[in-house]
C-alpha positions as CSV (number, residue, x, y, z in Angstrom):
1,M,-58.9,100.0,91.4
2,A,-59.1,98.0,94.6
3,E,-61.5,95.1,94.5
4,Q,-62.9,92.9,97.2
5,A,-61.3,89.5,96.7
6,E,-61.2,86.0,98.2
7,G,-58.1,84.8,100.1
8,V,-56.4,85.3,103.4
9,H,-57.2,88.6,105.2
10,E,-55.6,89.0,108.7
11,S,-55.6,92.1,110.9
12,V,-53.9,92.1,114.3
13,V,-54.1,95.2,116.5
14,Y,-51.2,95.7,118.8
15,R,-51.5,97.4,122.3
16,P,-48.1,98.7,123.1
17,S,-46.5,98.9,126.5
18,P,-47.4,102.0,128.6
19,V,-44.0,103.5,127.8
20,L,-44.8,103.6,124.1
21,R,-48.5,104.5,124.2
22,P,-48.0,108.3,124.0
23,F,-46.0,107.7,120.8
24,L,-48.3,105.4,118.9
25,E,-51.7,106.4,117.7
26,T,-52.2,103.1,115.9
27,C,-50.3,99.9,115.3
28,H,-51.5,96.8,113.4
29,G,-50.3,93.9,111.4
30,Y,-52.0,92.9,108.2
31,R,-51.9,90.2,105.5
32,H,-54.1,90.4,102.5
33,D,-53.8,87.8,99.7
34,R,-55.7,89.0,96.7
35,A,-56.7,87.2,93.6
36,S,-55.7,90.0,91.2
37,P,-53.5,93.1,91.2
38,G,-55.0,96.4,92.0
39,V,-54.4,99.9,93.4
40,H,-55.4,100.9,96.9
41,R,-55.7,104.6,97.8
42,G,-53.7,105.8,100.9
43,L,-55.4,108.8,102.5
44,P,-54.4,111.8,104.5
45,S,-54.1,111.1,108.2
46,S,-53.4,113.0,111.4
47,A,-50.6,110.6,112.3
48,L,-47.2,110.0,110.6
49,T,-47.3,106.6,108.8
50,V,-44.6,104.0,109.2
51,V,-44.9,100.8,107.2
52,L,-42.7,97.7,107.5
53,A,-43.3,95.4,104.4
54,F,-42.6,91.7,104.4
55,E,-42.1,89.3,101.5
56,Q,-42.3,92.0,98.9
57,P,-41.7,95.8,99.2
58,L,-44.4,98.4,99.3
59,D,-45.0,99.9,95.9
60,V,-46.3,103.4,96.4
61,G,-46.4,106.9,94.8
62,W,-48.4,110.1,95.1
63,F,-51.7,110.2,93.2
64,E,-51.3,111.5,89.7
65,E,-47.5,111.9,90.2
66,P,-46.0,108.8,88.4
67,N,-42.4,110.0,88.9
68,S,-42.9,109.7,92.7
69,R,-43.5,106.0,92.6
70,D,-40.9,103.9,94.4
71,R,-40.6,100.6,96.4
72,F,-39.9,100.4,100.1
73,W,-39.2,97.7,102.6
74,T,-39.5,100.3,105.4
75,L,-41.4,103.5,104.7
76,A,-41.9,106.7,106.8
77,S,-44.4,109.2,105.3
78,G,-45.2,112.6,106.9
79,L,-48.5,114.4,107.0
80,H,-50.0,115.2,103.6
81,T,-53.1,116.6,102.0
82,R,-53.1,114.4,98.9
83,P,-53.7,110.7,98.4
84,A,-51.1,108.1,97.6
85,D,-51.5,105.1,95.3
86,I,-50.4,101.8,96.7
87,Y,-49.9,99.2,94.0
88,E,-50.9,95.7,95.0
89,N,-49.6,92.6,93.3
90,G,-51.2,89.8,95.1
91,T,-50.0,89.8,98.7
92,Q,-49.8,92.8,101.1
93,F,-48.1,91.7,104.2
94,G,-46.6,94.0,106.9
95,I,-47.0,96.2,110.0
96,Q,-48.3,99.8,109.9
97,L,-47.8,102.3,112.7
98,G,-49.3,105.7,113.2
99,L,-46.9,107.9,115.1
100,T,-47.9,110.9,117.1
101,A,-45.8,114.1,116.9
102,T,-44.2,113.2,120.2
103,G,-43.6,109.7,118.9
104,V,-41.9,110.9,115.7
105,R,-39.4,112.9,117.9
106,A,-39.0,110.1,120.4
107,I,-38.6,107.2,117.9
108,L,-37.1,108.9,114.8
109,G,-35.3,111.8,116.4
110,V,-36.8,114.5,114.1
111,P,-39.9,116.7,114.2
112,M,-42.8,115.5,112.2
113,G,-42.4,118.5,109.9
114,A,-39.1,117.1,108.7
115,L,-41.0,114.4,106.8
116,A,-43.8,116.5,105.4
117,S,-45.3,115.1,102.2
118,G,-42.4,112.7,102.0
119,L,-42.0,109.1,101.1
120,V,-38.7,108.2,103.0
121,D,-36.9,104.9,103.7
122,M,-37.1,104.6,107.4
123,A,-33.7,103.1,107.6
124,D,-32.2,106.4,106.4
125,L,-33.7,108.1,109.6
126,L,-32.1,105.8,112.2
127,P,-28.9,106.3,114.0
128,T,-25.6,105.1,112.5
129,G,-24.9,101.5,113.4
130,F,-28.5,100.8,114.2
131,S,-28.7,97.7,112.0
132,G,-30.3,94.2,112.0
133,W,-33.6,95.5,113.4
134,Y,-35.7,94.9,110.3
135,D,-34.5,91.4,109.7
136,A,-35.2,90.5,113.4
137,I,-38.8,91.6,112.9
138,A,-39.3,90.1,109.5
139,G,-37.7,86.8,110.5
140,E,-40.3,86.0,113.2
141,P,-42.9,83.5,112.0
142,T,-45.7,84.7,114.3
143,W,-47.5,88.0,114.9
144,S,-46.6,87.8,118.6
145,G,-42.9,87.4,117.7
146,R,-42.9,90.2,115.2
147,F,-44.6,92.6,117.7
148,R,-42.2,91.5,120.5
149,Q,-39.2,92.4,118.2
150,L,-40.8,95.6,117.1
151,E,-41.4,96.7,120.7
152,S,-37.8,96.0,121.5
153,V,-36.7,98.2,118.6
154,L,-39.0,101.1,119.5
155,L,-37.8,101.0,123.1
156,R,-34.2,101.0,122.0
157,L,-34.9,104.1,119.8
158,T,-36.7,106.0,122.5
159,A,-33.9,105.3,124.9
160,L,-31.3,106.6,122.4
161,H,-33.3,109.9,121.9
162,A,-34.3,110.4,125.6
163,G,-33.2,113.7,126.9
164,A,-32.1,114.9,123.5
165,P,-33.1,118.5,122.5
166,V,-35.3,117.1,119.8
167,E,-37.3,114.9,122.2
168,R,-40.1,117.3,123.1
169,V,-42.8,119.1,121.2
170,R,-43.5,122.7,122.4
171,P,-46.5,122.5,124.8
172,E,-48.2,125.4,123.0
173,L,-48.1,123.4,119.8
174,T,-49.3,120.3,121.5
175,W,-52.2,122.3,122.9
176,A,-53.0,123.8,119.5
177,W,-53.1,120.3,117.8
178,S,-55.2,118.9,120.6
179,R,-57.6,121.8,120.3
180,I,-58.0,121.2,116.5
181,E,-58.8,117.6,117.2
182,A,-61.1,118.3,120.1
183,T,-63.2,120.7,118.0
184,G,-63.2,118.5,114.9
185,G,-61.2,121.1,112.9
186,K,-63.7,123.8,113.5
187,E,-61.6,126.1,115.7
188,P,-60.5,129.2,113.6
189,V,-56.8,129.7,113.4
190,G,-57.2,133.3,114.7
191,A,-58.9,131.9,117.8
192,L,-56.1,129.5,118.4
193,A,-53.5,132.2,118.1
194,H,-55.4,134.6,120.4
195,Q,-55.7,131.9,123.1
196,L,-52.0,131.4,122.9
197,G,-51.2,135.1,122.9
198,W,-49.4,134.7,119.5
199,S,-49.9,136.3,116.2
200,R,-51.5,134.1,113.4
201,R,-48.2,134.3,111.5
202,H,-46.2,133.1,114.5
203,L,-48.5,130.2,115.1
204,Q,-48.6,129.2,111.5
205,S,-44.8,129.3,111.2
206,L,-44.1,127.2,114.4
207,F,-47.0,124.8,113.7
208,S,-45.9,124.1,110.1
209,D,-42.3,123.6,111.2
210,E,-43.4,121.1,113.8
211,F,-46.1,119.2,112.0
212,G,-45.4,119.7,108.3
213,V,-48.9,121.2,107.7
214,S,-50.4,124.5,108.6
215,P,-53.2,124.8,111.3
216,K,-55.7,125.2,108.5
217,Q,-54.4,122.0,106.7
218,A,-54.5,120.1,110.0
219,A,-58.1,121.1,110.4
220,R,-58.9,119.9,106.9
221,I,-57.4,116.5,107.7
222,V,-59.2,116.2,111.0
223,R,-62.6,117.2,109.5
224,F,-62.0,114.7,106.7
225,Q,-61.2,111.9,109.1
226,R,-64.4,112.6,111.1
227,S,-66.5,112.8,108.0
228,M,-65.2,109.4,106.9
229,V,-66.2,107.8,110.2
230,L,-69.7,109.3,110.1
231,F,-70.2,108.5,106.4
232,T,-69.0,104.9,106.7
233,T,-71.3,104.3,109.7
234,G,-74.4,105.3,107.8
235,G,-74.6,109.1,108.0
236,G,-76.2,110.9,105.1
237,L,-73.9,113.3,103.3
238,G,-75.9,116.4,104.1
239,D,-75.9,115.5,107.8
240,V,-72.2,114.6,107.7
241,A,-71.4,117.9,106.1
242,A,-73.2,119.8,108.8
243,A,-71.8,117.8,111.6
244,C,-68.2,118.3,110.4
245,G,-68.3,122.0,109.6
246,Y,-68.5,122.0,105.8
247,S,-70.6,124.7,104.3
248,D,-72.8,122.2,102.5
249,Q,-72.7,118.8,100.8
250,A,-71.0,120.2,97.7
251,H,-68.2,121.6,99.9
252,L,-67.7,118.1,101.5
253,T,-67.6,116.4,98.1
254,R,-65.0,118.9,96.8
255,E,-62.8,118.2,99.9
256,W,-63.1,114.5,99.4
257,R,-62.1,114.8,95.7
258,S,-59.1,116.9,96.7
259,L,-58.0,114.6,99.6
260,T,-58.8,111.2,98.1
261,G,-59.3,111.5,94.4
262,Y,-62.9,110.3,94.8
263,S,-66.3,111.6,95.7
264,P,-67.6,110.0,98.9
265,W,-69.8,107.5,97.0
266,Q,-67.0,106.6,94.6
267,W,-64.7,105.9,97.5
268,M,-67.4,103.8,99.2
269,R,-67.8,101.7,96.0
270,V,-64.0,101.3,95.3
271,E,-62.2,101.5,98.6
272,F,-64.7,100.5,101.4
273,P,-64.5,96.8,100.5
274,F,-60.8,97.0,101.1
275,V,-61.4,98.6,104.5
276,Q,-63.8,95.8,105.4
277,D,-61.4,93.2,104.3
278,R,-58.9,94.3,106.9
279,D,-61.2,93.1,109.7
280,L,-62.4,89.8,108.2
281,V,-60.0,87.9,110.5
282,V,-58.8,89.4,113.8
283,L,-56.2,87.3,115.6
284,A,-56.4,87.6,119.4
285,E,-53.2,86.9,121.3
286,S,-51.9,87.9,124.6
287,G,-51.4,91.7,124.6
288,Y,-53.2,92.0,121.2
289,A,-56.8,92.3,120.1
């Protein structure tokens, strides 16, 4: 289990150029030197995750699926409704990005659904001949240098995919996803389909193909993320359950166990110290915060 430990803890949040902002929900660099090995739980997210690992590869696999465990220098992971186990052996050092659906198409050249519930080497997704990019980023000695190289790579990839048929997400699906987020996952699937003038089956089919999860699963992820924010900022579980649209506190706890492997209080005890560690040191540089 993850434990709070002494050592170096750095977190650098990157603000991308305006060209890239529609494509990146989050982007941060991190370095955590821990005194002892442990396991950190990676949770479902509404953004596709890309990790660039430095010094040692990321050791990761799906929770309770030991055969899925693998090591990656560059990882792309699609949307999922199950947790992942990230095995720590001292230092965790790298950059993590959260790509929007538009960003997955613009940067990786595929719909988000193509990577659903996957753990994929990002290098396998890039155009033939697109080489040297990882070494250029990893070889920089400073965060500003790493992010400068990363931005160059992302801009090159968006230029390569610009105008391609795969570049755009259907506006109806963008609207449906935005509506799920705006309502905190409370909008019924039938209501979404009705407002689009589609059948439920048609919406579910197109939505799942694009995002890799059904509208109902997307709503589960969005509700869970909101409940985590409210819980970690001091909300009582009964109040959090009501605010997020769960039928009661027991329903919220069942969802947390399904999506994280923990009850809310177990997660708070085991994982929250790790979340706090990420912000112990924040490096402020030009263009970063």
